[in-house]
PDB file of N, H, CA, C and O in Angstrom:
ATOM      1  N   MET A   1       4.251 -29.417  -0.982  1.00  0.00           N
ATOM      2  CA  MET A   1       4.678 -28.067  -1.183  1.00  0.00           C
ATOM      3  C   MET A   1       3.859 -27.145  -2.370  1.00  0.00           C
ATOM      4  O   MET A   1       3.131 -27.948  -2.954  1.00  0.00           O
ATOM      5  N   ALA A   2       3.734 -26.173  -2.791  1.00  0.00           N
ATOM      6  H   ALA A   2       4.325 -25.521  -2.316  1.00  0.00           H
ATOM      7  CA  ALA A   2       3.339 -25.709  -3.697  1.00  0.00           C
ATOM      8  C   ALA A   2       4.227 -25.436  -4.904  1.00  0.00           C
ATOM      9  O   ALA A   2       5.430 -25.209  -4.775  1.00  0.00           O
ATOM     10  N   THR A   3       3.598 -25.463  -6.093  1.00  0.00           N
ATOM     11  H   THR A   3       2.621 -25.648  -6.198  1.00  0.00           H
ATOM     12  CA  THR A   3       4.505 -25.335  -6.939  1.00  0.00           C
ATOM     13  C   THR A   3       4.541 -24.094  -7.849  1.00  0.00           C
ATOM     14  O   THR A   3       3.549 -23.370  -7.765  1.00  0.00           O
ATOM     15  N   VAL A   4       5.920 -23.563  -9.067  1.00  0.00           N
ATOM     16  H   VAL A   4       6.726 -24.151  -9.136  1.00  0.00           H
ATOM     17  CA  VAL A   4       5.396 -22.654  -9.625  1.00  0.00           C
ATOM     18  C   VAL A   4       4.593 -22.251  -9.891  1.00  0.00           C
ATOM     19  O   VAL A   4       4.506 -21.025  -9.960  1.00  0.00           O
ATOM     20  N   GLU A   5       3.468 -23.147 -10.213  1.00  0.00           N
ATOM     21  H   GLU A   5       3.539 -24.143 -10.158  1.00  0.00           H
ATOM     22  CA  GLU A   5       2.540 -23.139 -10.878  1.00  0.00           C
ATOM     23  C   GLU A   5       1.191 -21.974 -10.196  1.00  0.00           C
ATOM     24  O   GLU A   5       0.534 -21.048 -10.671  1.00  0.00           O
ATOM     25  N   ASP A   6       1.252 -22.469  -9.232  1.00  0.00           N
ATOM     26  H   ASP A   6       1.786 -23.221  -8.846  1.00  0.00           H
ATOM     27  CA  ASP A   6       0.666 -22.632  -8.149  1.00  0.00           C
ATOM     28  C   ASP A   6       0.773 -21.110  -7.355  1.00  0.00           C
ATOM     29  O   ASP A   6      -0.254 -20.492  -7.072  1.00  0.00           O
ATOM     30  N   LEU A   7       1.761 -20.730  -7.121  1.00  0.00           N
ATOM     31  H   LEU A   7       2.595 -21.232  -7.351  1.00  0.00           H
ATOM     32  CA  LEU A   7       2.475 -19.816  -7.295  1.00  0.00           C
ATOM     33  C   LEU A   7       2.248 -18.267  -7.939  1.00  0.00           C
ATOM     34  O   LEU A   7       1.836 -17.205  -7.473  1.00  0.00           O
ATOM     35  N   ALA A   8       2.688 -18.666  -9.123  1.00  0.00           N
ATOM     36  H   ALA A   8       3.023 -19.529  -9.501  1.00  0.00           H
ATOM     37  CA  ALA A   8       2.218 -17.516 -10.084  1.00  0.00           C
ATOM     38  C   ALA A   8       0.899 -17.470 -10.148  1.00  0.00           C
ATOM     39  O   ALA A   8       0.595 -16.278 -10.196  1.00  0.00           O
ATOM     40  N   GLU A   9      -0.034 -18.124 -10.175  1.00  0.00           N
ATOM     41  H   GLU A   9       0.212 -19.093 -10.137  1.00  0.00           H
ATOM     42  CA  GLU A   9      -1.558 -18.043 -10.068  1.00  0.00           C
ATOM     43  C   GLU A   9      -1.735 -16.780  -8.866  1.00  0.00           C
ATOM     44  O   GLU A   9      -2.380 -15.732  -8.866  1.00  0.00           O
ATOM     45  N   ARG A  10      -0.787 -17.466  -7.814  1.00  0.00           N
ATOM     46  H   ARG A  10      -0.263 -18.318  -7.814  1.00  0.00           H
ATOM     47  CA  ARG A  10      -1.547 -16.665  -6.631  1.00  0.00           C
ATOM     48  C   ARG A  10      -1.072 -15.207  -6.780  1.00  0.00           C
ATOM     49  O   ARG A  10      -1.876 -14.280  -6.884  1.00  0.00           O
ATOM     50  N   VAL A  11       0.117 -15.058  -6.787  1.00  0.00           N
ATOM     51  H   VAL A  11       0.769 -15.811  -6.703  1.00  0.00           H
ATOM     52  CA  VAL A  11       0.753 -13.867  -7.512  1.00  0.00           C
ATOM     53  C   VAL A  11      -0.087 -13.145  -8.361  1.00  0.00           C
ATOM     54  O   VAL A  11       0.018 -11.926  -8.224  1.00  0.00           O
ATOM     55  N   GLU A  12      -0.682 -13.430  -8.983  1.00  0.00           N
ATOM     56  H   GLU A  12      -0.766 -14.420  -9.095  1.00  0.00           H
ATOM     57  CA  GLU A  12      -1.692 -12.925 -10.578  1.00  0.00           C
ATOM     58  C   GLU A  12      -2.938 -12.696  -9.684  1.00  0.00           C
ATOM     59  O   GLU A  12      -3.716 -11.784  -9.963  1.00  0.00           O
ATOM     60  N   ARG A  13      -3.088 -13.286  -8.903  1.00  0.00           N
ATOM     61  H   ARG A  13      -2.455 -14.027  -8.677  1.00  0.00           H
ATOM     62  CA  ARG A  13      -5.062 -12.743  -8.280  1.00  0.00           C
ATOM     63  C   ARG A  13      -4.252 -11.809  -7.233  1.00  0.00           C
ATOM     64  O   ARG A  13      -4.942 -10.900  -6.771  1.00  0.00           O
ATOM     65  N   LEU A  14      -3.152 -11.856  -6.856  1.00  0.00           N
ATOM     66  H   LEU A  14      -2.591 -12.594  -7.231  1.00  0.00           H
ATOM     67  CA  LEU A  14      -2.292 -10.965  -5.798  1.00  0.00           C
ATOM     68  C   LEU A  14      -2.499  -9.804  -6.465  1.00  0.00           C
ATOM     69  O   LEU A  14      -3.168  -8.854  -6.058  1.00  0.00           O
ATOM     70  N   LEU A  15      -1.692  -9.922  -7.894  1.00  0.00           N
ATOM     71  H   LEU A  15      -1.148 -10.694  -8.224  1.00  0.00           H
ATOM     72  CA  LEU A  15      -1.131  -7.852  -8.965  1.00  0.00           C
ATOM     73  C   LEU A  15      -3.034  -7.666  -8.860  1.00  0.00           C
ATOM     74  O   LEU A  15      -3.485  -6.690  -8.261  1.00  0.00           O
ATOM     75  N   LEU A  16      -3.898  -8.606  -9.442  1.00  0.00           N
ATOM     76  H   LEU A  16      -3.531  -9.399  -9.928  1.00  0.00           H
ATOM     77  CA  LEU A  16      -5.209  -8.228  -9.225  1.00  0.00           C
ATOM     78  C   LEU A  16      -6.435  -7.060  -8.183  1.00  0.00           C
ATOM     79  O   LEU A  16      -7.324  -6.215  -8.281  1.00  0.00           O
ATOM     80  N   ARG A  17      -5.690  -7.767  -7.331  1.00  0.00           N
ATOM     81  H   ARG A  17      -4.967  -8.454  -7.252  1.00  0.00           H
ATOM     82  CA  ARG A  17      -7.009  -7.270  -6.528  1.00  0.00           C
ATOM     83  C   ARG A  17      -5.623  -6.009  -5.553  1.00  0.00           C
ATOM     84  O   ARG A  17      -5.828  -5.455  -4.473  1.00  0.00           O
ATOM     85  N   HIS A  18      -4.843  -5.946  -6.073  1.00  0.00           N
ATOM     86  H   HIS A  18      -4.677  -6.396  -6.951  1.00  0.00           H
ATOM     87  CA  HIS A  18      -4.113  -4.677  -5.699  1.00  0.00           C
ATOM     88  C   HIS A  18      -3.925  -4.262  -6.945  1.00  0.00           C
ATOM     89  O   HIS A  18      -2.796  -3.772  -6.906  1.00  0.00           O
ATOM     90  N   GLU A  19      -4.510  -4.106  -8.507  1.00  0.00           N
ATOM     91  H   GLU A  19      -5.427  -4.504  -8.538  1.00  0.00           H
ATOM     92  CA  GLU A  19      -4.860  -3.024  -8.973  1.00  0.00           C
ATOM     93  C   GLU A  19      -6.558  -2.715  -8.508  1.00  0.00           C
ATOM     94  O   GLU A  19      -6.977  -1.621  -8.885  1.00  0.00           O
ATOM     95  N   GLU A  20      -7.061  -3.163  -8.111  1.00  0.00           N
ATOM     96  H   GLU A  20      -6.721  -4.052  -7.805  1.00  0.00           H
ATOM     97  CA  GLU A  20      -9.112  -3.447  -7.709  1.00  0.00           C
ATOM     98  C   GLU A  20      -8.854  -2.650  -6.219  1.00  0.00           C
ATOM     99  O   GLU A  20      -9.777  -2.022  -5.700  1.00  0.00           O
ATOM    100  N   LEU A  21      -7.741  -2.724  -5.694  1.00  0.00           N
ATOM    101  H   LEU A  21      -6.991  -3.234  -6.116  1.00  0.00           H
ATOM    102  CA  LEU A  21      -7.827  -1.932  -4.140  1.00  0.00           C
ATOM    103  C   LEU A  21      -7.566  -0.358  -5.357  1.00  0.00           C
ATOM    104  O   LEU A  21      -8.485   0.300  -5.844  1.00  0.00           O
ATOM    105  N   GLU A  22      -6.363  -0.168  -5.529  1.00  0.00           N
ATOM    106  H   GLU A  22      -5.617  -0.703  -5.133  1.00  0.00           H
ATOM    107  CA  GLU A  22      -5.609   0.772  -6.275  1.00  0.00           C
ATOM    108  C   GLU A  22      -7.062   1.980  -6.578  1.00  0.00           C
ATOM    109  O   GLU A  22      -7.232   3.119  -6.142  1.00  0.00           O
ATOM    110  N   ARG A  23      -7.802   1.246  -7.371  1.00  0.00           N
ATOM    111  H   ARG A  23      -7.663   0.321  -7.726  1.00  0.00           H
ATOM    112  CA  ARG A  23      -9.131   2.012  -7.885  1.00  0.00           C
ATOM    113  C   ARG A  23      -9.600   1.882  -6.711  1.00  0.00           C
ATOM    114  O   ARG A  23      -9.136   2.779  -6.006  1.00  0.00           O
ATOM    115  N   THR A  24     -10.164   1.335  -6.247  1.00  0.00           N
ATOM    116  H   THR A  24     -10.541   0.606  -6.819  1.00  0.00           H
ATOM    117  CA  THR A  24     -11.037   1.837  -5.324  1.00  0.00           C
ATOM    118  C   THR A  24     -10.465   3.068  -4.603  1.00  0.00           C
ATOM    119  O   THR A  24     -11.124   4.079  -4.361  1.00  0.00           O
ATOM    120  N   ALA A  25      -9.097   2.872  -4.265  1.00  0.00           N
ATOM    121  H   ALA A  25      -8.562   2.050  -4.462  1.00  0.00           H
ATOM    122  CA  ALA A  25      -8.388   4.020  -3.145  1.00  0.00           C
ATOM    123  C   ALA A  25      -8.585   5.465  -3.732  1.00  0.00           C
ATOM    124  O   ALA A  25      -8.931   6.457  -3.091  1.00  0.00           O
ATOM    125  N   ALA A  26      -8.219   5.372  -5.460  1.00  0.00           N
ATOM    126  H   ALA A  26      -7.939   4.565  -5.981  1.00  0.00           H
ATOM    127  CA  ALA A  26      -8.042   6.287  -6.101  1.00  0.00           C
ATOM    128  C   ALA A  26      -9.713   6.972  -5.906  1.00  0.00           C
ATOM    129  O   ALA A  26      -9.826   8.148  -5.559  1.00  0.00           O
ATOM    130  N   LEU A  27     -11.031   6.048  -6.184  1.00  0.00           N
ATOM    131  H   LEU A  27     -10.939   5.093  -6.466  1.00  0.00           H
ATOM    132  CA  LEU A  27     -12.349   7.089  -6.259  1.00  0.00           C
ATOM    133  C   LEU A  27     -12.820   7.474  -4.642  1.00  0.00           C
ATOM    134  O   LEU A  27     -13.579   8.319  -4.167  1.00  0.00           O
ATOM    135  N   PHE A  28     -11.936   6.370  -4.048  1.00  0.00           N
ATOM    136  H   PHE A  28     -11.319   5.683  -4.434  1.00  0.00           H
ATOM    137  CA  PHE A  28     -12.244   6.941  -2.552  1.00  0.00           C
ATOM    138  C   PHE A  28     -11.383   8.540  -2.451  1.00  0.00           C
ATOM    139  O   PHE A  28     -11.692   9.711  -2.230  1.00  0.00           O
ATOM    140  N   GLU A  29     -10.830   8.188  -2.589  1.00  0.00           N
ATOM    141  H   GLU A  29     -10.579   7.237  -2.768  1.00  0.00           H
ATOM    142  CA  GLU A  29      -9.920  10.104  -2.871  1.00  0.00           C
ATOM    143  C   GLU A  29     -10.517  11.126  -3.170  1.00  0.00           C
ATOM    144  O   GLU A  29     -10.717  12.216  -2.634  1.00  0.00           O
ATOM    145  N   LYS A  30     -10.896  10.437  -4.495  1.00  0.00           N
ATOM    146  H   LYS A  30     -10.734   9.552  -4.930  1.00  0.00           H
ATOM    147  CA  LYS A  30     -11.563  11.594  -5.724  1.00  0.00           C
ATOM    148  C   LYS A  30     -12.882  12.413  -4.268  1.00  0.00           C
ATOM    149  O   LYS A  30     -12.909  13.508  -3.707  1.00  0.00           O
ATOM    150  N   GLN A  31     -13.909  10.952  -4.168  1.00  0.00           N
ATOM    151  H   GLN A  31     -13.887  10.062  -4.623  1.00  0.00           H
ATOM    152  CA  GLN A  31     -15.251  11.358  -3.555  1.00  0.00           C
ATOM    153  C   GLN A  31     -14.317  12.455  -1.858  1.00  0.00           C
ATOM    154  O   GLN A  31     -14.625  13.628  -1.650  1.00  0.00           O
ATOM    155  N   LEU A  32     -13.746  12.037  -1.365  1.00  0.00           N
ATOM    156  H   LEU A  32     -13.495  11.084  -1.534  1.00  0.00           H
ATOM    157  CA  LEU A  32     -13.095  12.658  -0.174  1.00  0.00           C
ATOM    158  C   LEU A  32     -13.121  13.888  -0.455  1.00  0.00           C
ATOM    159  O   LEU A  32     -13.662  14.685   0.311  1.00  0.00           O
ATOM    160  N   ALA A  33     -12.398  14.364  -1.890  1.00  0.00           N
ATOM    161  H   ALA A  33     -11.958  13.715  -2.512  1.00  0.00           H
ATOM    162  CA  ALA A  33     -12.026  15.630  -2.302  1.00  0.00           C
ATOM    163  C   ALA A  33     -13.288  16.504  -2.426  1.00  0.00           C
ATOM    164  O   ALA A  33     -13.375  17.680  -2.072  1.00  0.00           O
ATOM    165  N   ASP A  34     -14.146  15.829  -2.922  1.00  0.00           N
ATOM    166  H   ASP A  34     -14.074  14.874  -3.210  1.00  0.00           H
ATOM    167  CA  ASP A  34     -15.489  16.397  -3.505  1.00  0.00           C
ATOM    168  C   ASP A  34     -15.994  16.675  -2.247  1.00  0.00           C
ATOM    169  O   ASP A  34     -16.359  17.834  -2.053  1.00  0.00           O
ATOM    170  N   VAL A  35     -16.101  15.845  -1.321  1.00  0.00           N
ATOM    171  H   VAL A  35     -15.806  14.903  -1.479  1.00  0.00           H
ATOM    172  CA  VAL A  35     -16.916  16.291  -0.053  1.00  0.00           C
ATOM    173  C   VAL A  35     -15.882  16.930   0.495  1.00  0.00           C
ATOM    174  O   VAL A  35     -16.373  17.444   1.500  1.00  0.00           O
ATOM    175  N   THR A  36     -14.490  17.281   0.447  1.00  0.00           N
ATOM    176  H   THR A  36     -14.090  16.863  -0.369  1.00  0.00           H
ATOM    177  CA  THR A  36     -14.012  18.726   1.373  1.00  0.00           C
ATOM    178  C   THR A  36     -14.777  19.488   0.557  1.00  0.00           C
ATOM    179  O   THR A  36     -15.930  19.768   0.887  1.00  0.00           O
ATOM    180  N   HIS A  37     -14.282  19.882  -0.509  1.00  0.00           N
ATOM    181  H   HIS A  37     -13.346  19.655  -0.777  1.00  0.00           H
ATOM    182  CA  HIS A  37     -14.768  21.041  -1.057  1.00  0.00           C
ATOM    183  C   HIS A  37     -16.014  21.425  -0.680  1.00  0.00           C
ATOM    184  O   HIS A  37     -16.311  22.417  -0.014  1.00  0.00           O
ATOM    185  N   GLU A  38     -16.978  20.310  -1.293  1.00  0.00           N
ATOM    186  H   GLU A  38     -16.737  19.504  -1.834  1.00  0.00           H
ATOM    187  CA  GLU A  38     -18.831  21.010  -0.703  1.00  0.00           C
ATOM    188  C   GLU A  38     -18.947  21.573   0.570  1.00  0.00           C
ATOM    189  O   GLU A  38     -19.619  22.595   0.711  1.00  0.00           O
ATOM    190  N   ARG A  39     -18.070  20.751   2.045  1.00  0.00           N
ATOM    191  H   ARG A  39     -17.524  19.921   1.931  1.00  0.00           H
ATOM    192  CA  ARG A  39     -17.782  21.199   2.808  1.00  0.00           C
ATOM    193  C   ARG A  39     -17.664  22.448   2.771  1.00  0.00           C
ATOM    194  O   ARG A  39     -18.587  23.165   3.156  1.00  0.00           O
ATOM    195  N   ASP A  40     -16.653  22.889   2.359  1.00  0.00           N
ATOM    196  H   ASP A  40     -15.903  22.306   2.046  1.00  0.00           H
ATOM    197  CA  ASP A  40     -15.997  24.300   2.550  1.00  0.00           C
ATOM    198  C   ASP A  40     -16.951  25.222   1.953  1.00  0.00           C
ATOM    199  O   ASP A  40     -17.141  26.412   2.203  1.00  0.00           O
ATOM    200  N   SER A  41     -17.482  24.492   1.164  1.00  0.00           N
ATOM    201  H   SER A  41     -17.328  23.525   0.960  1.00  0.00           H
ATOM    202  CA  SER A  41     -18.288  25.651   0.392  1.00  0.00           C
ATOM    203  C   SER A  41     -19.359  25.806   1.399  1.00  0.00           C
ATOM    204  O   SER A  41     -19.403  26.915   1.932  1.00  0.00           O
ATOM    205  N   LEU A  42     -20.255  24.907   1.783  1.00  0.00           N
ATOM    206  H   LEU A  42     -20.219  24.006   1.351  1.00  0.00           H
ATOM    207  CA  LEU A  42     -20.790  24.964   2.960  1.00  0.00           C
ATOM    208  C   LEU A  42     -20.751  25.853   4.285  1.00  0.00           C
ATOM    209  O   LEU A  42     -21.571  26.512   4.925  1.00  0.00           O
ATOM    210  N   ARG A  43     -19.266  25.519   4.389  1.00  0.00           N
ATOM    211  H   ARG A  43     -18.600  24.984   3.869  1.00  0.00           H
ATOM    212  CA  ARG A  43     -18.958  26.383   6.047  1.00  0.00           C
ATOM    213  C   ARG A  43     -18.578  27.586   5.082  1.00  0.00           C
ATOM    214  O   ARG A  43     -17.586  28.082   5.616  1.00  0.00           O
ATOM    215  N   SER A  44     -18.812  28.170   4.148  1.00  0.00           N
ATOM    216  H   SER A  44     -19.618  27.768   3.714  1.00  0.00           H
ATOM    217  CA  SER A  44     -17.932  29.628   3.110  1.00  0.00           C
ATOM    218  C   SER A  44     -19.915  30.372   3.730  1.00  0.00           C
ATOM    219  O   SER A  44     -20.347  31.210   4.522  1.00  0.00           O
ATOM    220  N   ARG A  45     -20.337  29.617   2.975  1.00  0.00           N
ATOM    221  H   ARG A  45     -19.986  28.936   2.332  1.00  0.00           H
ATOM    222  CA  ARG A  45     -21.840  29.925   2.782  1.00  0.00           C
ATOM    223  C   ARG A  45     -22.168  30.587   4.421  1.00  0.00           C
ATOM    224  O   ARG A  45     -22.060  31.741   4.836  1.00  0.00           O
ATOM    225  N   LEU A  46     -22.519  29.568   4.973  1.00  0.00           N
ATOM    226  H   LEU A  46     -22.607  28.631   4.636  1.00  0.00           H
ATOM    227  CA  LEU A  46     -22.543  29.786   7.058  1.00  0.00           C
ATOM    228  C   LEU A  46     -21.776  30.700   6.831  1.00  0.00           C
ATOM    229  O   LEU A  46     -22.373  31.348   5.971  1.00  0.00           O
ATOM    230  N   ASN A  47     -21.166  31.020   6.960  1.00  0.00           N
ATOM    231  H   ASN A  47     -20.682  30.494   7.658  1.00  0.00           H
ATOM    232  CA  ASN A  47     -20.218  32.299   7.319  1.00  0.00           C
ATOM    233  C   ASN A  47     -20.758  33.420   7.096  1.00  0.00           C
ATOM    234  O   ASN A  47     -21.037  34.170   8.031  1.00  0.00           O
ATOM    235  N   ALA A  48     -21.072  33.828   5.450  1.00  0.00           N
ATOM    236  H   ALA A  48     -20.845  33.219   4.691  1.00  0.00           H
ATOM    237  CA  ALA A  48     -21.579  34.867   4.878  1.00  0.00           C
ATOM    238  C   ALA A  48     -23.510  34.948   5.686  1.00  0.00           C
ATOM    239  O   ALA A  48     -24.005  35.926   6.245  1.00  0.00           O
ATOM    240  N   ALA A  49     -23.975  33.982   5.519  1.00  0.00           N
ATOM    241  H   ALA A  49     -23.573  33.187   5.064  1.00  0.00           H
ATOM    242  CA  ALA A  49     -25.076  33.864   6.398  1.00  0.00           C
ATOM    243  C   ALA A  49     -25.692  34.250   7.979  1.00  0.00           C
ATOM    244  O   ALA A  49     -26.825  34.562   8.346  1.00  0.00           O
ATOM    245  N   ARG A  50     -24.259  34.057   8.805  1.00  0.00           N
ATOM    246  H   ARG A  50     -23.339  33.804   8.507  1.00  0.00           H
ATOM    247  CA  ARG A  50     -23.990  34.302  10.205  1.00  0.00           C
ATOM    248  C   ARG A  50     -23.420  35.508   9.630  1.00  0.00           C
ATOM    249  O   ARG A  50     -24.398  36.246   9.752  1.00  0.00           O
ATOM    250  N   SER A  51     -22.455  36.280   9.048  1.00  0.00           N
ATOM    251  H   SER A  51     -21.660  35.680   8.949  1.00  0.00           H
ATOM    252  CA  SER A  51     -22.331  37.967   8.989  1.00  0.00           C
ATOM    253  C   SER A  51     -23.660  38.521   8.548  1.00  0.00           C
ATOM    254  O   SER A  51     -24.067  39.591   9.000  1.00  0.00           O
ATOM    255  N   ARG A  52     -24.462  37.692   7.525  1.00  0.00           N
ATOM    256  H   ARG A  52     -24.131  36.823   7.158  1.00  0.00           H
ATOM    257  CA  ARG A  52     -25.556  38.627   7.510  1.00  0.00           C
ATOM    258  C   ARG A  52     -26.455  38.462   8.971  1.00  0.00           C
ATOM    259  O   ARG A  52     -26.812  39.564   9.388  1.00  0.00           O
ATOM    260  N   ILE A  53     -26.704  37.807   9.459  1.00  0.00           N
ATOM    261  H   ILE A  53     -26.414  36.912   9.120  1.00  0.00           H
ATOM    262  CA  ILE A  53     -27.937  37.821  10.247  1.00  0.00           C
ATOM    263  C   ILE A  53     -27.101  38.719  11.234  1.00  0.00           C
ATOM    264  O   ILE A  53     -27.851  39.457  11.872  1.00  0.00           O
ATOM    265  N   ASP A  54     -25.647  38.891  11.579  1.00  0.00           N
ATOM    266  H   ASP A  54     -25.037  38.292  11.061  1.00  0.00           H
ATOM    267  CA  ASP A  54     -25.253  39.645  12.796  1.00  0.00           C
ATOM    268  C   ASP A  54     -25.197  41.449  12.340  1.00  0.00           C
ATOM    269  O   ASP A  54     -24.997  42.369  13.133  1.00  0.00           O
ATOM    270  N   SER A  55     -25.415  41.561  10.982  1.00  0.00           N
ATOM    271  H   SER A  55     -25.577  40.814  10.338  1.00  0.00           H
ATOM    272  CA  SER A  55     -26.008  42.766  10.859  1.00  0.00           C
ATOM    273  C   SER A  55     -27.159  43.043  10.821  1.00  0.00           C
ATOM    274  O   SER A  55     -27.481  44.227  10.918  1.00  0.00           O
ATOM    275  N   LEU A  56     -27.999  42.175  10.690  1.00  0.00           N
ATOM    276  H   LEU A  56     -27.737  41.213  10.611  1.00  0.00           H
ATOM    277  CA  LEU A  56     -29.123  42.502  11.212  1.00  0.00           C
ATOM    278  C   LEU A  56     -29.441  42.678  12.488  1.00  0.00           C
ATOM    279  O   LEU A  56     -29.916  43.716  12.947  1.00  0.00           O
ATOM    280  N   LEU A  57     -29.197  41.689  13.096  1.00  0.00           N
ATOM    281  H   LEU A  57     -28.811  40.845  12.723  1.00  0.00           H
ATOM    282  CA  LEU A  57     -29.368  42.029  14.831  1.00  0.00           C
ATOM    283  C   LEU A  57     -28.573  43.484  15.064  1.00  0.00           C
ATOM    284  O   LEU A  57     -29.283  44.485  15.160  1.00  0.00           O
ATOM    285  N   GLU A  58     -27.747  43.567  15.116  1.00  0.00           N
ATOM    286  H   GLU A  58     -27.170  42.754  15.038  1.00  0.00           H
ATOM    287  CA  GLU A  58     -26.607  44.639  14.959  1.00  0.00           C
ATOM    288  C   GLU A  58     -28.009  45.749  14.642  1.00  0.00           C
ATOM    289  O   GLU A  58     -27.852  46.681  15.431  1.00  0.00           O
ATOM    290  N   ARG A  59     -28.961  45.932  14.020  1.00  0.00           N
ATOM    291  H   ARG A  59     -29.089  45.175  13.379  1.00  0.00           H
ATOM    292  CA  ARG A  59     -29.557  46.620  13.518  1.00  0.00           C
ATOM    293  C   ARG A  59     -31.235  46.990  14.399  1.00  0.00           C
ATOM    294  O   ARG A  59     -31.883  48.037  14.382  1.00  0.00           O
ATOM    295  N   LEU A  60     -31.570  45.516  15.186  1.00  0.00           N
ATOM    296  H   LEU A  60     -31.044  44.666  15.199  1.00  0.00           H
ATOM    297  CA  LEU A  60     -32.665  45.752  15.710  1.00  0.00           C
ATOM    298  C   LEU A  60     -32.723  46.419  17.226  1.00  0.00           C
ATOM    299  O   LEU A  60     -33.845  46.777  17.585  1.00  0.00           O
ATOM    300  N   PRO A  61     -31.253  46.693  18.470  1.00  0.00           N
ATOM    301  CA  PRO A  61     -31.931  47.667  18.824  1.00  0.00           C
ATOM    302  C   PRO A  61     -31.813  49.122  18.130  1.00  0.00           C
ATOM    303  O   PRO A  61     -32.737  49.892  18.394  1.00  0.00           O
ATOM    304  N   ALA A  62     -31.115  49.443  17.548  1.00  0.00           N
ATOM    305  H   ALA A  62     -30.365  48.817  17.334  1.00  0.00           H
ATOM    306  CA  ALA A  62     -31.494  50.633  16.878  1.00  0.00           C
ATOM    307  C   ALA A  62     -32.826  50.795  16.296  1.00  0.00           C
ATOM    308  O   ALA A  62     -33.054  51.953  15.946  1.00  0.00           O
ATOM    309  N   GLU A  63     -33.739  49.979  16.103  1.00  0.00           N
ATOM    310  H   GLU A  63     -33.554  49.039  16.388  1.00  0.00           H
ATOM    311  CA  GLU A  63     -34.713  50.321  15.209  1.00  0.00           C
ATOM    312  C   GLU A  63     -35.861  50.057  16.278  1.00  0.00           C
ATOM    313  O   GLU A  63     -36.950  50.629  16.246  1.00  0.00           O
ATOM    314  N   SER A  64     -35.545  49.278  17.063  1.00  0.00           N
ATOM    315  H   SER A  64     -34.660  48.813  17.089  1.00  0.00           H
ATOM    316  CA  SER A  64     -36.612  49.055  18.053  1.00  0.00           C
ATOM    317  C   SER A  64     -36.996  50.164  19.628  1.00  0.00           C
ATOM    318  O   SER A  64     -37.907  50.303  20.445  1.00  0.00           O
ATOM    319  N   ALA A  65     -35.420  50.833  19.280  1.00  0.00           N
ATOM    320  H   ALA A  65     -34.681  50.720  18.616  1.00  0.00           H
ATOM    321  CA  ALA A  65     -35.302  52.414  20.513  1.00  0.00           C
ATOM    322  C   ALA A  65     -35.703  53.387  19.944  1.00  0.00           C
ATOM    323  O   ALA A  65     -36.299  54.274  20.554  1.00  0.00           O
ATOM    324  N   ALA A  66     -35.390  53.454  18.236  1.00  0.00           N
ATOM    325  H   ALA A  66     -34.906  52.733  17.740  1.00  0.00           H
ATOM    326  CA  ALA A  66     -36.310  54.231  17.440  1.00  0.00           C
ATOM    327  C   ALA A  66     -38.248  54.449  17.394  1.00  0.00           C
ATOM    328  O   ALA A  66     -38.890  55.496  17.489  1.00  0.00           O
ATOM    329  N   ASN A  67     -38.700  53.156  17.232  1.00  0.00           N
ATOM    330  H   ASN A  67     -38.179  52.306  17.155  1.00  0.00           H
ATOM    331  CA  ASN A  67     -39.916  52.836  17.479  1.00  0.00           C
ATOM    332  C   ASN A  67     -40.397  53.067  18.550  1.00  0.00           C
ATOM    333  O   ASN A  67     -41.547  53.493  18.451  1.00  0.00           O
ATOM    334  N   LYS A  68     -39.881  52.941  19.960  1.00  0.00           N
ATOM    335  H   LYS A  68     -38.947  52.595  20.040  1.00  0.00           H
ATOM    336  CA  LYS A  68     -40.179  53.439  20.712  1.00  0.00           C
ATOM    337  C   LYS A  68     -40.821  54.743  21.217  1.00  0.00           C
ATOM    338  O   LYS A  68     -41.850  55.141  21.764  1.00  0.00           O
ATOM    339  N   SER A  69     -39.541  55.230  20.687  1.00  0.00           N
ATOM    340  H   SER A  69     -38.706  54.907  20.242  1.00  0.00           H
ATOM    341  CA  SER A  69     -39.425  57.036  20.805  1.00  0.00           C
ATOM    342  C   SER A  69     -40.588  57.319  20.056  1.00  0.00           C
ATOM    343  O   SER A  69     -41.416  58.168  20.386  1.00  0.00           O
ATOM    344  N   LYS A  70     -40.646  56.688  19.158  1.00  0.00           N
ATOM    345  H   LYS A  70     -39.974  55.999  18.889  1.00  0.00           H
ATOM    346  CA  LYS A  70     -41.971  57.600  18.082  1.00  0.00           C
ATOM    347  C   LYS A  70     -43.596  56.675  19.036  1.00  0.00           C
ATOM    348  O   LYS A  70     -44.719  57.055  18.707  1.00  0.00           O
ATOM    349  N   GLY A  71     -43.501  55.953  19.733  1.00  0.00           N
ATOM    350  H   GLY A  71     -42.588  55.644  20.000  1.00  0.00           H
ATOM    351  CA  GLY A  71     -44.615  55.611  20.551  1.00  0.00           C
ATOM    352  C   GLY A  71     -45.133  54.219  19.615  1.00  0.00           C
ATOM    353  O   GLY A  71     -46.315  53.894  19.733  1.00  0.00           O
ATOM    354  N   ALA A  72     -44.409  53.566  18.870  1.00  0.00           N
ATOM    355  H   ALA A  72     -43.449  53.830  18.774  1.00  0.00           H
ATOM    356  CA  ALA A  72     -44.656  52.588  18.183  1.00  0.00           C
ATOM    357  C   ALA A  72     -44.276  51.544  19.388  1.00  0.00           C
ATOM    358  O   ALA A  72     -43.270  51.581  20.096  1.00  0.00           O
ATOM    359  N   THR A  73     -45.585  50.403  19.434  1.00  0.00           N
ATOM    360  H   THR A  73     -46.402  50.373  18.858  1.00  0.00           H
ATOM    361  CA  THR A  73     -45.358  49.168  19.875  1.00  0.00           C
ATOM    362  C   THR A  73     -44.666  47.454  19.334  1.00  0.00           C
ATOM    363  O   THR A  73     -45.489  46.640  18.916  1.00  0.00           O
ATOM    364  N   PRO A  74     -43.424  47.118  19.382  1.00  0.00           N
ATOM    365  CA  PRO A  74     -42.763  46.325  18.668  1.00  0.00           C
ATOM    366  C   PRO A  74     -43.659  44.863  18.514  1.00  0.00           C
ATOM    367  O   PRO A  74     -43.206  43.929  17.852  1.00  0.00           O
TER     368      PRO A  74
END
């Protein structure tokens, strides 16, 4: 049967391990927050780029038709 000293030592090791795991979890939470922020920023930039491209695409048929009426080839 384990002695009180052995149990105390095991408890101390468990407490140390618990503290290490808490620090690791905090680091992971920080990394997750950073990556989530980066993802949201990239998603916003992507949406802005899509909007600009859509705007340009909407202008293409009108410009293309105008060029054809002037006799220009695309």
